[in-house]
N, C-alpha and C positions, 0 to 999 in steps of 0.2 A: 097411841094417842087417840083422843076422841074422834067421832065422826066429823066434827067440825075443827079438825086439827089446825087449820090455817088461821083460826080466829086468834090463837095465842102463841103462834109458832115463832121461834127465833130463826130468821132466814139470813144466811150468810152469802154475800155476794162474792163469786169466784171470777176474777178477770183472768181468762185462760192464759193469755200471752205472758203475764208476769207472775203467776202463782207458783208453779213448780215444773221445772224441766227435768223430765226423766231419763233422756238419753245423752245429755252432755255432749251434744253434737258441735258445741261451739257457737251455735246460732243465738244461745241464750233466750230461747222463746219456750214459754210453758207449753204443756200439752195435756192431753186427756189421761195418759198414764201417770203423769205428775200429779194430777188431782187425786186420782185413785190411791196414790201411795200416801197422801197426806189425810185421807178420810179418817183414820183412827184419832188423829190429832183434832179434827173437827168434832168428832163424837165426844172426845174428852172435854172439849169447850162447852158441850151442852147445846150444840147446833141441832135444830130439828129438820132443817132443809137447807140445801145449797141452791142458789141461783147462779147458773153457769152462762157467761155471756157467749156470743155467737161463736161456733166452732165449725160452721158449715163452710163449704167450698166458696172461696172468695178471693178477689184480687187485692183485698185489704186497703182499699182507698179509704175506708173509715172503720178501721179496726174490726173488720168482719161484719159490720153492719150493712155492707153491700153484698148481698147473698147471690151468688151465681147458681147454687144448687141446694134447695132446701132439704134434700134427702140424702145428702153425702157430707162426710166429714173431710175437712180440708187436710191434705197430707201433712201439712205444717203441724197439725194437732194430733194426728193419729188416724184411726180407722173407724169404720162403723162397729167393728168387733170391740174396739176399745170402748166406745160408747155404751155398748151392751154390758161390758164387764164393769164399767164405772157404776152403772145404775144398779147391777145386781149386788156389787160390794156395799154400796151406800145402803141399799135396802137391808142387807144383813146386819148393818150397824145401827139400824133405825133412823136412817137419815133419808129423807125424801129428795128428789131431784127436780128441779124446776129449770127448764131450758128457755133461752131467749128466742122469740119469734118476731121476724121483722116483716110485717105484712103491708106497710105503707108503700114501700118501694122494693125494687130488686136492684142487683148490680146491673151496670150496663153491659157486663159481660154475660148476663143470663141469656139463655137461648132465646127466650121470647123477645128480648129487646134486640138481639142480633137480628132476628126475623123482621122486627118492625123497621129497622134501619134500612133493609133491603127491599121492603115492601112499599107499594104505592100509597099516597095519601087516601084516606078513607077506606083502606083495606082493613080486614079482621085482624091482622097482626098488629096493626097500629092502634087499633080499638082497645087493646088491652092496657094501653098507656094513655096519657093525656097530650095527644098531639094536636095542635091547632096552628091555623094561619095566623100570621102576626098583623100588626097594624102598621102597614108600610114596612119600614125597616126596624120597627119597634116590636117588643114582645107582645103577645096577646092580652096582658094586663100588667098591673103594677106590682105584682107579688114579689116579695124579697125571699131569697133563701135564707134559712136559719144560720147558714155558714157565711153570709155575706154576699151582696150582689143580687142580681136579678135571679129569680127562680125559673128561668127559661133558658134553654139552649137551642140555638138554630142548627138545623141539619143541612146538608148540601142541597136538597130539593126546596128549600126555602121555608118549610115548616119548622115549627118550634115544639120542644117537648118540655113538660113540667118536672122540675126537681126541687122540692122544698128543701132539700139537704144539698149534697154535692152533686155536680153534674153526672158523676159516675153513679147516682142513685135515682134513676127515673121513677116518678110516682106511677103506681098502678091505678087504673080506673076501676074502682070498686062497684060501679054501676053495671058492670059486665058480669053476666051469670058465669061465664067461664073462669073469671078471677075467683069468684066466691067458691066455686066448686073445687078449684085447684087448691085452695088453702083448707078447705074442710078434709081433703085427702091428705094434705101435709099434717094436719092435726092427728088424724088417724094413724098415720105412719110412725109418729113418735110415741103415741100412746100405746100403740101395740109393741113397740120396743120397751116400754115399761116406765117412761118419765111420768112424773106425778102432777105436772102442770107446766103452764107456759107464762113467763113474764112477757107482755105484749108491748113491743117497742113502738112509740108513737101511736098509742092506741086511740088517740083523739084525732088522728090525721086522715083516715082513709077516705072519708066521704067529703066532697068539696060542694060548695053552694052552687045551686043551679046557675048556669051562665058564666060561672067564674068571674064574679064582678070585682071590680077594683076595690082595694082597701081605702085609697084616697089619701094616703100619707106615707111617709118614709119612716123608718125606725120601726119596723113592724115587729121586730124581735122583741122590743120593749113591751109590746102589748101582750106577749104571750103569758098566760096565766092571770091577766087582770081584765082584758077587754075581749069581746067577741071578734072572732076573725073568720072570713069566709072560707078559709082552708082548714080550720081546726074545730074540733068539738061541734060538728054538725049532727042534728038529731038522727040522721040516717046510719050513724055508726051502731046504734043500739039495735037495729034490726039484724046486723052482722053478728053481734054478740049473743042475741037470742038463739041464732042458728048454731053458734059455737058451743053454747051452754048444753044444747041437746046432745052433741057429740061428746063432751065432757062427761055428762051424766050417764051416757051409755057405757061407759067403762067403769069397772069396779074401784074401790079403794079411794073414792072421793077426790078425783082429779080436779084441778083448779085452774082459773085464769086470773092473772094479776095485771091491771091496767096501768101503764105509764101514761097518764092522761093528765096534761096541763089544761085546767079549765079557768074560767073567770071567777068561780065561786065554789065553796064547798057544796052548795046545792047541785051545781052542776056535775061535780065529782060524784055525788051520791047516785045520780042517774045511772052510772055504769054498774052499780051494786044492787040493782033491783033483783028480786028473788029469781028472775029467769034470764039474768045475765052473768056478770063476772062475780068473783068472790072477794077480790081485794083491788084497792086502787091506791097508788102512792099519794100521800097527802103532801103535795108541793106547797100548799099555802103554809103548812108548818115549816117545811124546809126553807122557805124565803122569809120567814118572820125574822125580825131584828132580834139581837141578844138583849132582850128587854123583857122584864117580868110582865108588864101590862100587855105588850104586843103578843107575847107567846099565850098569855091567858085568854086574850080575845080570840086568837085562832083556835085554841083548844075548844073553848065554849061554843064557837061557831061550827067547828067540825063535828063535835058531839051531837049538837042540835040537828045538823043536816043528816047525819047518819041515823038518827033514831027512827024516822019514819020507814026506812028500808031495812032496819034491824041489822045493819051491816057494821063490821068492825072498822075502825080508823086505823090505817097503816101509817105509823109515825115514822117518817123518812127524814134523816139527817143529812145524808149525802149519798152520791152515787158517782159513776165514772164520768158524768157530764158536768159535774159541779165541783168546786173546790171542797176538800174534806171539811167536816165541821170544826175539827180542832183549829185548823188554819183560818177558816171563814170567822168563826166567833172570836178567835184570838185577834184577828185583824180589827174586827169591830170594837173589841175591848180597848185595844191600844189606841185606836182613833179617838175613842170616848175619852180615855184618860189624857190624851194629848189635848184635846179641846178644853177639859176642866183645868188643866195646867195653865193654858193660855188665859183663861178666864181669871184665874187667881193671880196672875202676875200684873203689876202696875203697867199702864199704858206707856209707850214710847212717846216722847215729844215729837211731833211732826214738823217737817220743814214748812216754813212759809213760802207762798208763791214768790218766785224770783222773776224779775224782769228779763226780757230777751237780752242776750249778750252779757249774762252774769259771768263773773270770773270763774275760771275753772278751779280755783282753790276754794270756792264757797263751800262751806260745810254746814250741816244742821247743828243747832245748839241742842245741848242735853246729852246725857250719857245713858245708854241702855243699861239695864241691871245686869250685873255679872252672874250669869247662869248659862249652863251648857245648853239649856232649852232653846236659846236664841243665838244666832250667829252675830258677830258684831257687824253693824251696817256699813255698807260701803259708801264712800262720799257720793252725794248726789251729782248727777250728770246735768250739764246745761242742755 
């Protein structure tokens, strides 16, 4: 493929747990050897690269997106040698390998977080995460978890720690140089093993607004990808990716970074794709557009216009493991629209007149609904 292979590549997501189980151990969980055994099939499909979901050591509180060791393969999925063999076989078939990296948070079982729980408030161990004093018996601010409820959990000594996802996924503090250096080393570890790039989970989330200010309203998940939020898409993330790009460029064969970045606009997404940052970013504005020609055209035009100044490709995303697959999603929209049109086409039902208090239980409405399966027969009105 060309130097800019990622601009036109067909990338196939492989969810490790459900793709292929090589050992038939009765657990029914996929593994790295299983993926390896299916690589010829993926090559026959014309796949240019595979994106493999997390296979690192993990308690699996969130399908492996709670990482306890970024340099080890969970025994459920195989070994580090299995990972090396998979990469080697994929390359022999002309398939590149992109692995998932989860930098916003670790597992609560990560050695760093275990150390933080036993350390004192204000210690270097706690400084790797967002530990804060509360407001009386309340959390430090009003941030909500993407998974529901407060984004804070209290520890026995009274402090709270931030987790924008599950309590088992404490957020790292990316203002700390130690955190940044750790992940630069993690990048090098997997690049030296031979992977061709990284899909960066919650790429918009590592940096939080100074002072961790309140959002000021509930239902914060509904603002994701539409409105600015103090815990997502902060300008400081771009400094991180400029450092990552230097590491990627220091390896041969055009290694890449792909941002899972939910942003309020295509223009904000384009910032992740400047020449000294990442190579691709998921276009979630396209994913969330309604199944409507005008809506899709508007998103496409806006996306192409936003990417033109940075000369970056638009990565058209229809679905992934976090959303309903597009066949189901678009099918549901189409059915809902057809039902709405049917209701508009049918004549209105006669409505009951207001009845005085004490009306007789046998009182019924006048008129008969049309005989159609689209509407059930009305029940007699209640007093």
